[in-house]
C-alpha positions as CSV (number, residue, x, y, z in Angstrom):
1,M,103.4,136.8,75.9
2,A,102.5,133.2,74.8
3,E,103.7,130.4,77.0
4,R,106.3,128.1,75.5
5,S,105.2,124.5,75.2
6,D,108.8,123.3,74.8
7,K,109.3,124.3,78.5
8,K,106.5,122.1,79.8
9,I,106.2,118.5,80.8
10,A,102.7,117.0,81.2
11,F,101.7,114.6,84.0
12,Q,98.4,113.1,85.2
13,G,97.1,114.4,88.5
14,L,97.1,117.5,90.6
15,Q,100.1,119.6,91.7
16,G,101.8,117.8,94.5
17,A,101.3,114.3,93.0
18,Y,104.2,111.9,92.9
19,S,104.1,112.4,89.1
20,D,104.6,116.1,89.7
21,M,107.6,115.2,91.9
22,A,109.0,113.0,89.2
23,C,108.8,115.9,86.6
24,R,110.5,118.3,89.0
25,G,113.2,115.7,89.9
26,A,114.0,114.6,86.4
27,Y,113.5,117.9,84.6
28,P,114.0,120.8,87.0
29,D,114.2,123.3,84.2
30,L,110.7,122.4,82.8
31,E,107.3,123.5,84.1
32,P,105.1,120.6,85.3
33,F,101.8,120.7,83.4
34,P,99.0,118.9,85.3
35,C,96.3,117.0,83.3
36,S,93.1,115.3,84.6
37,T,93.6,111.9,82.8
38,F,96.3,109.9,81.0
39,E,94.5,110.5,77.8
40,E,94.7,114.3,78.3
41,T,98.4,113.9,79.2
42,F,99.1,112.2,76.0
43,A,97.0,114.7,74.0
44,A,98.9,117.7,75.6
45,V,102.1,116.4,73.9
46,E,100.5,115.3,70.7
47,Q,98.8,118.7,70.3
48,G,102.0,120.6,71.1
49,R,100.9,122.1,74.5
50,A,103.8,120.3,76.2
51,A,107.1,118.9,75.0
52,F,107.1,115.8,77.1
53,A,104.9,113.5,79.2
54,M,105.9,111.8,82.5
55,I,103.9,108.5,82.6
56,P,103.9,106.1,85.5
57,I,104.5,102.5,84.3
58,E,104.8,100.4,87.5
59,N,105.3,100.5,91.2
60,S,107.6,98.2,93.2
61,I,104.8,97.4,95.6
62,A,101.5,97.9,93.7
63,G,102.7,96.5,90.3
64,R,101.7,98.0,87.0
65,V,99.6,101.1,86.6
66,A,96.1,100.3,85.4
67,D,95.4,100.8,81.6
68,I,98.9,102.1,80.8
69,H,99.9,99.1,78.7
70,R,96.7,99.5,76.7
71,L,97.1,103.3,76.3
72,L,100.7,103.5,75.3
73,P,100.5,101.9,71.8
74,G,97.7,104.2,70.7
75,S,99.2,107.4,72.0
76,K,101.4,108.3,69.0
77,L,104.2,109.1,71.4
78,H,107.6,107.5,71.9
79,I,109.4,106.6,75.0
80,I,112.7,108.6,75.2
81,G,113.8,107.9,78.7
82,E,112.9,106.5,82.1
83,H,112.9,107.8,85.7
84,F,112.6,106.1,89.0
85,Q,110.9,108.1,91.7
86,P,111.1,107.1,95.4
87,V,107.7,107.3,97.0
88,N,107.8,108.6,100.6
89,H,104.4,108.9,102.1
90,H,103.7,111.4,104.9
91,L,100.7,111.8,107.1
92,L,99.3,115.4,106.6
93,G,96.9,117.4,108.6
94,C,95.4,120.8,108.8
95,R,97.5,123.6,110.4
96,G,97.5,123.4,114.1
97,G,96.1,119.8,114.2
98,S,97.6,116.7,115.7
99,V,97.5,113.0,115.2
100,R,95.2,112.7,118.2
101,D,92.6,114.8,116.4
102,L,92.3,112.4,113.5
103,T,89.3,110.1,112.9
104,E,89.9,109.3,109.3
105,V,92.6,109.5,106.6
106,H,92.1,110.1,102.9
107,S,94.3,109.0,100.0
108,H,94.6,107.0,96.8
109,M,93.9,103.3,97.3
110,H,97.5,102.3,96.7
111,A,98.8,104.8,99.2
112,L,96.4,103.6,101.8
113,A,97.4,100.0,101.1
114,Q,101.1,100.9,101.5
115,C,100.5,102.5,104.9
116,R,98.4,99.8,106.6
117,S,100.5,99.7,109.7
118,L,100.0,103.4,110.4
119,I,96.2,103.3,109.8
120,S,95.7,100.2,112.0
121,G,98.0,101.5,114.7
122,L,96.0,104.8,114.9
123,G,92.7,103.0,114.7
124,I,91.3,105.5,112.2
125,K,89.1,105.1,109.1
126,A,90.6,104.9,105.7
127,R,88.8,106.8,102.9
128,V,89.7,106.2,99.2
129,V,89.9,109.2,96.9
130,A,91.2,109.7,93.3
131,D,94.8,110.6,94.1
132,T,97.1,111.6,96.9
133,A,97.4,115.2,96.0
134,G,93.6,115.5,95.7
135,A,93.3,114.2,99.2
136,A,95.7,116.9,100.4
137,A,93.8,119.6,98.5
138,E,90.5,118.3,99.9
139,I,91.4,118.4,103.6
140,S,93.1,121.8,103.1
141,K,89.9,123.2,101.7
142,T,87.6,121.8,104.4
143,G,90.0,122.7,107.3
144,D,88.6,119.8,109.4
145,K,91.3,118.7,111.8
146,R,89.7,115.3,112.2
147,H,90.7,114.5,108.6
148,G,94.2,113.7,107.5
149,A,95.8,112.8,104.1
150,I,98.6,110.5,103.0
151,A,100.5,112.3,100.4
152,S,103.9,113.8,99.5
153,R,106.0,116.5,101.2
154,L,105.4,118.6,98.1
155,A,101.6,118.3,98.6
156,A,102.0,119.6,102.1
157,E,103.9,122.6,100.9
158,I,101.5,123.4,98.1
159,Y,98.3,123.0,100.1
160,D,99.6,124.5,103.3
161,L,99.3,121.5,105.5
162,D,101.3,120.2,108.5
163,I,103.3,117.0,108.3
164,L,102.1,115.0,111.3
165,R,104.3,112.0,110.7
166,E,107.0,111.4,108.1
167,N,107.8,108.4,106.0
168,V,104.8,106.3,107.0
169,E,105.0,103.8,104.2
170,D,105.3,100.1,105.3
171,A,108.2,99.4,102.8
172,E,111.2,101.6,102.4
173,H,111.9,100.5,98.8
174,N,108.6,101.9,97.5
175,T,109.5,103.3,94.0
176,T,107.6,104.1,90.9
177,R,109.1,103.8,87.4
178,F,108.1,106.4,84.9
179,A,108.4,106.6,81.1
180,V,109.3,109.9,79.6
181,M,107.5,110.4,76.3
182,S,107.8,112.7,73.3
183,K,106.3,113.2,69.8
184,E,109.6,112.3,68.2
185,P,111.7,109.2,68.9
186,I,115.4,109.3,69.8
187,D,118.2,107.0,68.6
188,P,120.7,106.7,71.4
189,N,124.2,105.5,70.7
190,P,125.0,102.2,72.5
191,E,128.5,103.4,73.0
192,D,127.2,106.1,75.4
193,G,125.6,103.8,77.8
194,P,123.2,100.8,78.4
195,I,120.1,100.9,76.1
196,I,116.6,99.6,76.7
197,T,114.2,98.8,73.9
198,T,110.5,98.7,74.8
199,F,107.9,97.1,72.6
200,V,104.4,95.5,72.6
201,F,103.4,92.5,70.6
202,E,100.5,90.2,70.0
203,V,101.2,86.5,69.4
204,R,99.5,84.4,66.8
205,N,96.7,82.2,68.1
206,I,98.6,79.0,67.7
207,P,99.9,76.4,70.3
208,A,103.1,77.4,72.1
209,A,103.0,80.8,70.3
210,L,104.7,82.7,73.2
211,Y,107.4,80.0,73.7
212,K,108.2,80.2,70.0
213,A,108.1,84.0,69.8
214,L,110.5,84.4,72.7
215,G,112.9,81.7,71.7
216,G,115.0,84.1,69.7
217,F,115.8,86.2,72.8
218,A,117.1,83.1,74.6
219,T,119.2,81.7,71.7
220,N,120.7,85.2,70.9
221,G,121.5,85.9,74.6
222,V,119.2,89.0,74.9
223,N,118.3,89.9,78.5
224,M,114.6,90.4,78.9
225,L,114.1,93.0,81.7
226,K,110.3,92.9,81.8
227,L,107.5,90.8,80.2
228,E,103.9,91.4,81.1
229,S,100.7,90.2,79.5
230,Y,97.6,92.3,79.1
231,L,94.2,92.1,77.4
232,G,93.3,94.2,74.4
233,V,89.9,95.9,74.2
234,D,88.7,93.8,71.4
235,S,89.7,90.2,72.0
236,F,90.0,87.5,74.7
237,T,91.5,84.9,72.3
238,S,95.0,86.2,71.7
239,A,97.4,87.6,74.3
240,R,99.2,90.9,74.0
241,F,102.5,91.6,75.8
242,Y,104.6,94.5,77.0
243,A,108.3,93.9,77.0
244,D,111.6,95.7,77.9
245,V,114.9,94.2,76.6
246,A,118.5,95.2,77.1
247,G,120.1,96.4,73.9
248,H,119.5,98.5,70.7
249,P,117.4,97.1,67.8
250,T,120.5,97.5,65.6
251,D,122.5,95.2,67.8
252,T,122.9,91.9,65.9
253,S,121.5,89.8,68.8
254,V,118.5,92.1,69.4
255,R,117.8,92.4,65.6
256,L,117.7,88.6,65.2
257,A,115.5,88.2,68.3
258,L,113.0,90.7,67.0
259,E,112.9,89.1,63.6
260,E,112.0,85.8,65.1
261,L,109.5,87.5,67.4
262,G,107.9,89.0,64.3
263,F,107.5,85.6,62.6
264,F,105.4,84.3,65.4
265,S,103.5,87.5,66.2
266,R,100.6,89.3,64.5
267,T,102.0,92.7,65.4
268,V,105.2,94.1,67.0
269,T,105.4,97.8,67.8
270,I,108.5,99.4,69.2
271,L,107.5,102.1,71.7
272,G,110.9,103.5,72.3
273,V,114.7,103.1,72.4
274,Y,116.4,105.0,75.2
275,F,119.2,105.0,77.8
276,A,118.7,102.9,81.0
277,D,118.4,105.1,84.1
278,S,121.3,104.8,86.5
279,Y,118.9,103.8,89.2
280,R,119.1,100.3,87.7
281,N,122.7,100.0,88.9
282,R,121.6,100.0,92.5
283,G,121.6,96.8,94.4
284,P,118.4,95.1,95.7
285,Q,116.4,97.3,98.0
286,R,115.1,95.8,101.3
């Protein structure tokens, strides 16, 4: 019997990665579909092997995810939702091992940076690997009790490892924002909840181009939730930007702001219009 692609959600990484946890948390009825790279993750949806993709956009501590802003516009996919995944790091070790056995700990560079207090307190060596779940899989395979991994609770379960210490991250508010992507866009009704419009644009190479391009959002009272610059692959002379704004493109204020943006920009591409996640209603995290 053929597997149903409409029951799968693709993510980049191995089973047990935080992207895997995001898929399971946001879409418990879908089967997580691991992919080696972001390009393969996008392709899985474009080619019909998965219905959706769970793509990390930014982390509250590490900032934006490398290359994502460049990859999104060329993916042919649309953002249809967002998901905020708390990141709780755990120190994992081989079965029967203990913290005293450890001489080094393996993980992704961001995870290691987010657990500096643990690593310095134990006086062990930090070793950078491609991802957190990969670190867990590696030490499980070798069975060396001198090696630990910083990864998720899910990774401990999948790779049959002991949790030597729980919640070892330095900051409790560690959270990653994900974009849920699909081949087809959606058109949410603003009456059903707060809307976010995400787009990328490239300003004209003229003085004060960004100031002029964004003026319409200020004069029309549109709340800009995120604005971030990035370099394209073909130019150092004109800036490109990723933006999230509150509202639907058909709202009068947003429509007028986007019209003014288009006048001062070479290109404007809407990546998605979707409901804001309820996580945004939470107060500031300490």
